[in-house]
N, C-alpha and C positions, 0 to 999 in steps of 0.2 A: 558380229551378227550371229544369233543362235539359229538352230535348225528350224525354229518356229517363225523366224522373221523372214520376210520376203519383200521385194519391192511393193510399194503401195498399190500399183496398178494390178497386182495379182491377188489382192486381198479384198474381202468384203467384211463388214462389221456384223457380228452376230450378237444379239442380246436376248436375255431371258431372265425372268424372275424365278428364283429358287427359294426353297425353305431355308431357314437359318440352320436347321439340323443338317441338311445336305451340305450347306456351306462349311459347317464345322467338320463334317466327315471328310470332305474333299481336302480341306486345309491340313488334315493330319498327314497327307501324302504330298501335297503341293503347296509351296509358298505363294504361288501366283496362279490364279484361276485359268489364265489363257492356255498354258500347256495342257491342263486337265481337260479343258473343253475340246482342244484340237485332237488330243489322243482319243477321247471318247467318241467324237464324231468320226474319226478315222475307223475305229473299231466297229461302230454302228454301221457305217457304210459298207465295210468289208463283210460284216455278218449278213446284212440285207442282200449283198451281192453273192452270198453263199460261198465266199472264199475263205471264211474262217469257221471253224467248229466252235461249239460253246466254250471249250477250254482255251481258245485263243490261238490254236495252231492251224496251219493250212492243211485241211483234210477234206476228204469227200464226206458229205453229210451221211451217205449210206454207211461208210466205215464207222462214223461216230455212232450211228444207231446200232450197228452190229456190236460195237464195243459196249454200249450201254446195255444191250440185251444180255451180253455175256456176263457183265458185272452183276446184273440183276439175278441171273441164274446162279452165280456164285454166292450172292447174298442169301438166296433162298436155301441153297445147300448148307451154308454156314448156320443159318437159323435152325434148320432141321437138326444139324449136328448138335447145336447148343441145346435144343429141346430134348434130344436123346440123352445127352449128358446130364441134364437137369433131372430127367426121369431116373437115371441110374443113381444119382446122388440121393434123390428122394427115397428110392428103394433101400439104399444102404443105410440111410438115416433111420428108416423104419426098422430094419434088422437090428441096428445098434440099440434102438430104443427097446425093442422086444427083448434083446439079450440082457439089457440092464435091468429089466423087470425080473428076470429069472434069477 
């Protein structure tokens, strides 16, 4: 008996129609659709119950939002640094171009 099998009295049948594309995508990871459905429904229920963060770990939603805000601030800083470096590169290219004319 696998972890997904339980006595019949504890089970209900779940059915749904899905696109062929989704079926193909799921079968890249699972040989059988049943474990994929069970795992997905468990994750969905946990996320709706706010026991899982978007990355699949048990965290407080506020912590996740804080982490997201911190990462966004880091991205903004990195983008500014990249922009500053690109400006310096452009200035150096202009100096080199000017010197090559002389």
